[in-house]
N, C-alpha and C positions, 0 to 999 in steps of 0.2 A: 528376398526376405518375406516371410509370412508373419504379418503383424499380429494376428490372433495368437500365434505360437509364442512370440516373445513378450506379448503384453502381460505385465504383472509377474514376469519370470523371476524378478528379484524381490518379490513381496510374499510374505507369509500370509496370503489372503485366504478367502473362504475355501477355494479349491485345494490349496496346500494344507489347510487345517483338516479338511475332510480326508485327505490322503494319509496324513501323518498322525492324527489323533484317534484314540478309541472313540466309538460312537457316544458313550456316556460322557466322556470328557468334552467332546465336540458340542453336545447338546447343552452342557452346563456352561461352556464358554459363550455359546450363542445367546443364552438367557442373560448373561452378564452384558453382552454387547447390545442386545435389542431391548431388554427390559430393565437393565440396571441392577440385576440381582448380584449380591455379594459373591465373590469368588473364593471358594474354599482353598486353603493352602495345599491340600492334597491334589486338588485339580490343577492348581498353579504349578506344582512339581511336575505333573505329567505334561502340561503345556510347555514348560521350560525345556524338558528333555526333548520333546518332539521338535521344538523350535531350534534347539541346538543341533540336533541331527540334520535337520533341513539346511541350516546355515553351513554346516560342515560340508554337506554335499555340494554346496555352491562356492566352496573355497574360502569361507570365512574362518578366521582364527581368533577374532575378538568380538566382544559385544560392548555396546554403549547405550546408556540412557540418553536419548536425544530429546532435548528440551528447549524451551523458548523463554529465556530470561528477559529482563527489561532492557537489554542491549538492543533489541530489535532484530537480532539475528539468532541463529540456533547455537547451542552449546553441546559439547559431548566430552566425556571422559572414557577412554577405552581400557577395558580389561580383557585379558586373554581367557580362553576357556580352560587353560591348563591347570592341573592340580598335581602336586608332587606325590609320587608313590615310592615304595621301597626300591632300593637299588639305583637311585638317581634317575628314575624314569618319571614320566608324566602320563596322566589320563586327561581326557577332555570332559569337563563337567560344567553343568549350569543348573542351578537350583531354582525352585519356585520363589524362594526368598530373594535371590538375586534378580529374578525377573520383576518382582513386584516393587522392590525398593532399592534405591541407590543413595549414595551419600556424597554429593559434590560439596565443595566449599562455598557456603552461602555468603560469607562476608566479602568475597571478592567480586560479587555481582552487584549492580545497582539495587539499593534497597530503600532509598529515601529516608535513611535514619533508623529503619527497623532493625538492622543488624549492625552492631559495632564491629570493628576489625577483630577484636578478640573473641567475638561470638561467631565462631566459624561454621558450626554444624548446620546443614540443611539437608533436605530430602527430595528425591525424585520418586514419583509414584507412577507405575505403569498405567497407561490409558489403553485398555483393550479395544476401544471403539475405533482406534486408528491402527492399521496393520503395521507390523514390524517389517523392515526391509533391509537389504544388504547394500552397503555403499563402501567402496574402497576396502573390501576385505573385512568389514565389521558388520555385525548384526545390529542395526539401529532400532531401538525400542522407543517409540514415542511416549513421553512421560510429562507429568505435571511437576512443578517445582515449588517447594514451600520452605519456610524457615523452621528452625528447631521449635519455635514457639507457635507455629501453625499459620503465621501470616503468609499469604500467597506472594510469590516473588516472580511469577511468570505471566504469560499472556494466554496460555491454554486454559488454566483453571477457571478464570472468570467467564471465558467463552462457553465452556461446558456447563457452568452454572446457568448462564443466560439461556442456553438451548433447552435446558431442563425446565426453566421457569416459563418460557414462551410455550412450550409443549403443554404444560399443565393448564395455562390460561386459555390457549386455543382449544383444547379439548373441552373445556367448560362451555365455550361458545358452540362447538359442534354438538354437544349433548343437548343444548337448548333447542337446536334445530333438528333434533331427532336422530343424529348419527350415533349409533351404538356400536359400530364395528371398528371404528378407528381407535387405536390404542396409543398412538404416538404421532406427534406433529414435528416435523423436522424443518429447520430453516436451511435453505440451500443457497450456495454462492458459486458464481462463476467469475473469477477475477481475471480480466484481460490485462496482460502485462506488456508495457512498453519499455523499450531499452535502446541504447546506442551501442554501436560497434565501432571501435577505432583500432588502427594498427598498433600492435604491441610496441614496436620500435619507436613509433611516434609518441605513444603514451609515456614511455620511459624518459623522454626528454622534457616532460611537463611536470614540474614539482607540484603544481597545484592539483593536477589530476591524481597524482600518486597519493598526496596527503589528504586531499579534500574531496576528491571525486567530482569536482567541477572546476572550470577554468576561472581564475581570478583576474586574468588579463587576456586581451585578445581583440584586435581590431576586426571589424566586420569584413568578410570577404566580398569580392565583386559580385558573387552569386551566392544566394542562400536558398530559401524555399519559395522565392517569389513566383516561379513558374508553375508551382504545384506539380512538377514532373516526377517527383520521387514517390508521392503517395500512390500506392497500389501499382507502382511501376515494376518493370521487369527486375527480378531479384538478381543481383550480380553473382557470378559463379562462386566466388569465395564465400559470400554470405549464404548462398544456397547450400553449399557443402556443410557449412556450420549448422544451418537450420535442420538439414537432414540428420546429421549426427545427434543434434539436440532432441529431435523428435524421437529417435530410436532410444536414446537414453531415458527420456521421460516415460515412454511407453513401457520400458522394462520395470520402471518404478510404479506402474499402474496408474500413471497420470494421463488423463484424457486430453492430451495436446491435440487440438483440432484445427485451429486456423493460424496461418502465418502470412505476413505481408509487410511491405515497406510502409512506414508511416510518413507523416508530412515532412518532417525535417530531413535534410540529407544525413545519411548514416543512422537513421532512426528506424526501428522495426517494432513489430508487435507479435505476441503469441497469445492465443486465447484458448482456454480449455473448455470442455463441457462441464456444466455445473455439477457439484457434489454437495454433501452435507457440509455445514459451516466448518465443523471441526476438521474433517478430512481435507476440505478445500484449503483451509489455512495451512495445514501441514504440507500439503502438496505445493502450495505457492512458495513456502519457505524453501522447500527442496528444489523447486523450479529455479528460483533465483540463484541458489548455490550451483546448480548444474549448469546454468547459463554461463556462469563465470568459468567453471572448470572446462567446459567444451570450447569456449572462446580461446582459452590459453593454448589448447592443442592446435588451434588453427592460426596461431600467431596474432590473435586478436585480443582485445580487452572489452568486456561487457560493462558498460556504464549504466548503473541503475539510479544515479542521482536524478532528482526531479528537474534540475535545470543545469546540465553540464556546460551548455554553451549559451551565452547571452545573444539575443537577437533572433534566435530560432526557437521553434516549439520545444517545450520541455516534455517530460514523460510522466504519465499518470498510470493509474491502475483502476479501471472501471469495475465497480463491485456490483454484480448482478445478483440481487437478493430476492428470494421468494419464500413461500411457506407451502409445504406439501405434507399430506398424510401418509402414513405407512401403508395405506391401501391404494396409493398412487394418484390421489387427487390434488391438483394445484389449487390452493385456496385463494389465489389471486387471479385465477382464470375467470374473465367476465362472463363466459359462456355466450351462446348465440343471442341471448336477450338479457343484457346486464340490468336493465331497469326492473325486471321481474325477479332477478336473482338477489334476494334480500340478504342471504348469507354472505355473498361476495361483497355487497355494499357495506355490510357491517365490518368486515375485515379491512376493506379499503378505507372506510371512515376512521378506523383505529389507526392506520398508518398515517393518514393525513393529520389527525390530532397529535399523534406522537411526534411527528416532524415539526409541527408548529410549536408545540409546548417545549420541545427540547432542541431548538436550533443551536443553542450554546454547546450542547454535548456532541452533536453531529459535527460542528465546526472544530471542537476540541479533538475529536477522533481522527482528524486528518491534519492536525497541526504539527509541523516540523520545520526546522530551519530551512531545509531544502524546498519544501512545498510553498513556503512563503514567497519564494522567487517565482513560482509557477502560477499560483492562483490569481485569476483576474486578467491574465493575458489572453490573447485570442487563440487559445489552445486548451484552456481549462475554464471551468466555471468560476465566477467571482466568489468572494468570501461570503456573500449573502446567500443564506439557505432559502431555496424555494422549490416548489414541486411543479413538474410538467405532467399533465394528464392527457393532453391531446383534445382535439375538438369534439370527437364523438363521445368520449367518456365525460367530458365537461358538460356536454348537452344532457347526458343522463343525470349527472349530479344537479344540474340546474333545475331539471324537472322535479327532482326530489325536494330541493330546497324551497322552491316556490309552488310546489304542488301543481305543476303544469303537466299537460299531456305530453308524453314522449312519443315521437314518431320515429320508429326504427328506420334508419337509412339503409337502402340497398348497398351492397358492396360495390364500390366504384370499379369500373373497368378501364384499364389502361389501353387505349387504342394507339397502336404504333404507326398506323397509316403507311405501313410498308407490307406488301403482300407476302413477302417471305418471312416476316416476323410475326410471332403469335401475339394476340391480345391476351391480357391476363388480369386477374383480380388484384386491385391495389389494396393496401392496408387502409383501414378507415381513418387513420391519423398519420401525420408526418412524424418524424423524429426531431428532437430539439437537442442539438449537441451543446448548447450553451447552458442547459439547465443542470443544476447540481443533482437533483433527485427526480429522475424522469421515469414515468410509467411506460414500459415497452412491450405491451401485449399481455403478459402474464407474470411480470416481475418488475421490480424497480431497479434502475441503474443509477447507483450513486457514483458520480463521476469525479468527485473531489479528491480521492485518495492519491497520494504521491506514489511514484513507481517503486521506491525503496521500502515502503512501509509494510509492516506486518498487518495483515487484514484482521487479525483477531480483535483488536481494540474497537475498530469500527463496527464489526458484527456483534460484539458484546453489547455495544450501546444500542444498535438498532433492535436487537432482540429484546433488550431490557425495556426500552421505552415503549415498544409495541405491546409487550407483555403487560406492562403497567396499565395501558389503556384498555386492553382486552379484559383485564381483571375488573376494572370499573364497569365496563359494559356488561360483563357476566353478572356482577353484583346486582345491576339494575334489571337485566332481562330475566334472571332466575326468579324474580318476584312477579313477573308479568303474567296476567291471565290470558291475554291475547298476544302471543309472541310476535307474529308478523306485524301487527299494528304498532306494538311497542318498539320493535326494531326499526320500523320505518320512521317513527317519531324520533328515536335516538339518532339515527343517521342524519335526519333533517337538522336537528338541533346541533349536532357536531359540525356539520358542514357550514351552517350559518355562523357558528362561533369561530371557525378556523379557516374560512375561505381565503383569508388574506395570504396564506402560504402558497396558494395556487397561482402560477403565472406561466402562461403559454407563449410569451413573447421572447424578445431578444434580451437575454440576460447581460449582454455586453454593453448595451446602450446606456448613455448617461441618464436618459429619462427614467430607466428602471431603477437606478440607484436612488434617484430622487423619490420615485414612487414607493420604493421599498422602505425608505425612511418614513414616508408619510404613513405607511401601513404599520409601522412600529416593528419592522423586522430588524434583526441584529446584523451588524456588519463589523466583525472582528477581523481586521486586515492582517494581523500578524499573530504569531504564537504568544508573545508576551501579553497581548490584549486578551486572548481567549482563555489561556490556561488557568489563571486564578479563579475563574468561575467554575472550575471542576468541583471545588469544595463549597460552592454555594449551598445554603441550607436545604433547598429543594432537592439538590442532587445527592447530598449525603443521605437524605431521607429516602429517596428513590432507590438507591443501591442497597441501603440497609434493609428496606422493606422486603426486597426480593432476595436478600442474601448473596448479592454479587460481590460487594466490597464492604468491609467494615470502614468506619471513618478513618481509622489509622491507615488502612491499606490505600484508601483514596487519597489521603494527604501525602502518603509516601510516593504514590505515582505522580502526583502533581509536582512534587519536589524533584523527582528523577527527571521528568521531561523538561522542566525549567532549567535545571542544572545542565542537562545535555545540550540544550539550545545555546547556553552561554559558552560551554566548552567547545562546541563546533565552531562558533564564530571566533572564539579566541584562537583556535588552531588555524582557521583561515587567515586571521590577521597576522599571526606569526609567520605563516607561510608567505603571505604577501610581502611582509617586511624582508624576509630572507631573500625572496626572488628579486625584490627591488634593489636592495643594498649590494647583494653579491653578484647579480647578473645584469639587471637592466641598467642601473647607473653606469657601471663600467662599459657596457656595450655602447650606450649613447655617447659617453665620453670619448670612446675610441673613434666612433664615426665622426664626431665633431672635430677631433684632432686631424683625421684624414682630410676632411673638408678644408680645415684651416691651412693645412700644409699645401693643399692644392692651390688655394687662394694665394698663399705666400709665394709659391712658385710662379704663378701667373704675374704677380706684382713684380717679381725680380726681372721679368721680361718686359717691364715698363708698359704693361697693359692695365688700363683702368679697371680696378677691382670693385669699384662702388656698385656697379650694376651686375656683377657676376652672380649667377644663381647660387654658387657655393657660399658666397658671403651672406646672401639672404637666408639660406638654409641654416648656416651656422648661427645666425642671430635668432632664427625661429627656434631651433633646437636648444640653444643655450637658454633662452627664456623659458621654454617648456621644462628643461632639466632643472632650472632653479626653482620653478614652481613645484616640480615633482619632489625635490628634496624637502621642501617645506611641507608637502603633503605627507611625506614619510615621518617627519617630526610630529605632525599632528596626530597621525595614527599611533605612533609610539606613546605619546602622552595619553591618548584615549585608552590604550591597553593598560597602561600603568594606573590610570584612574579607576579602572574596574576593581582594583584591589581595595579601594576605599569604600566601596558600596556594600551595604549590609542587606541581607535578605535575598532569597533566591528569586523572587518575583521582581524585586527592584534591580537585581543584577542583570537579569534577562532583558529588562526594559532598557537598562543602560547600554548593554551591548548592541541592541537594535538601534537606539537613537544616536549613539556616539561612535562606537567602534565600527559597526557596519556602515554607517554614514560616511565615516572617514575613509573606509576602504573603497567605497564607491567613487568618492571624489578623487582618490589617488589613481584608481583605474582609468577614469576619464582622461587624465593627463597621459598616462602610460600608453593608452590606445592611440592617442593623437600622435605620440612620438613614434610608435610602431608604424603608423601610416605614412610617416615622413622619413623612414629609415631605409637604407639598402637592406634587402632581405638577408644577405649573408652576415650582417652585423647583429640582427635581432636574435637574442639567445634562445628562442623557443620556436617550435613549429607553429606556423600560422593557423588560423581558423580554416582557411582553404585547404591546407594540407591535412588537418585532422578530419575534416568533414568529407573530403572527396578522395582520400588516398586508398580506401579499401577496394 
């Protein structure tokens, strides 16, 4: 297999456009992509025809507007290229109008009250900055999605708006420092994707995995991840075959799949791509997650993207590597060889520091989900407290700025291996901090709080917007300065002194840090219901309104959607737990108790003392546990029914967290204890050991 030949073969990319489009049309389309110039309908007609011809060459028969509604996954409605002609025949057609605009039903997608059921019309609009591709015989056209009245109903549109805003504000800063050649600043993202693989036949026997994506019951196995032997370990042949086919599929979609390895937990793995623009990286990550599931099915596996599918072992995250680059190829977060003298870098760095400190709430909101609530704060993911890691070397640079001290540049340290056959090499100037939510890693920031199933658009919309807002303030001040370097130095110093509380290079898992963070006044929203209501705080409404990212109506609708979704997810989990408990677990335990009792009765008939028999003791233990379990079932049923009496989406979400989820956890504790004392053949579901070690 020659990777360069297959790479992007299913994508109507720049090479395909050059080949299939007339030169004039190609240039007009490139102006739209690179400069945001409006696309004339006549040009769109030519593009549509060429795109259709290319798609037919690759076996496509249909096209679809591929969009990202507020469900968190992608959506698509497929139409064939056929058009009827005389004599009962057809021709294959595709117009510019069909390329530019689609019309899915807007009322059936989450809208947070923007769309009533009878208000069905909505529109999808072609995003020419993200290449069309072929999937399962259909030409997929990345699009935005809005309602008939113009409110945005998707995750792509706000992201594109935020990318535009940060480009404008970053260009203002660059002009201040004399850069007249850059015409666009792009934010780039490389999302590392963690996931679990389980055997499909085992998956089919777990109702909780089928309905909820995570296990609601399950006793801990004798072995988990204690030995750290799975992390970076040899990849099993079945998983290796899956990864090989996954890489090939992603490469055909033009996705820069780069790294693959075993993660910490048994059955857990990771795929990391090379970074791309925020918009394309978001589209590619959505396509990656869908492809992961499709390829797994071919191998008799199921890919689990839930943040915490198994209790007691690491969950899965998605590390969001974010940076800013110019269209001339310069990374604006590259410290250069002498960061203390690189005042432009320090201005951009200070802007990010202030943005993160001032908008801790929004960053926490951007990663809030029912699944991620189970993951954050464990020894696998950062805590819910937002902080930044800069490393010792960069911290020294900033300390010299803050206190006007002399900075002495350190020589790059040498790693001496002390083995003649091994080479010595230059070490990085700072270590990495895996416990930090927002860590500087050389020329980018790694935001480690995202959950594995999340669409990265929301997070990057927020990062772009909050940084753009600070850059706007910086530009307003520096554009008035007579001595730009001196004014910039003073601005950076003032910013660092005011926002240094957000910087923490230590252990974010420690209890001491939680106490220290509270002393510093940092936020600690431990769950989604605590965080989400702050989405519509006055400062946030003003922020998004100022930069044209969301209207207040759109922001409130998103808040309602997310809170409703949280409650619905926990409700589904509760109903699934009740179904499993009443239909499977209680009958299984009852049957085992009956067998034990019959055995004890038989022994008694032989005139053997049964008081000290292990069967009798186990019957008593399991009977007591079962009686307790039945009471826990009743408690959960009452909690679920009680949710109907709660009014308000925020109040309902909080109720589900405090009452329904709490009742589920209590019920699980009893069930797991019963599983630990049962004969394996009686327990109705595959065990944790089977699920985690059977692939």
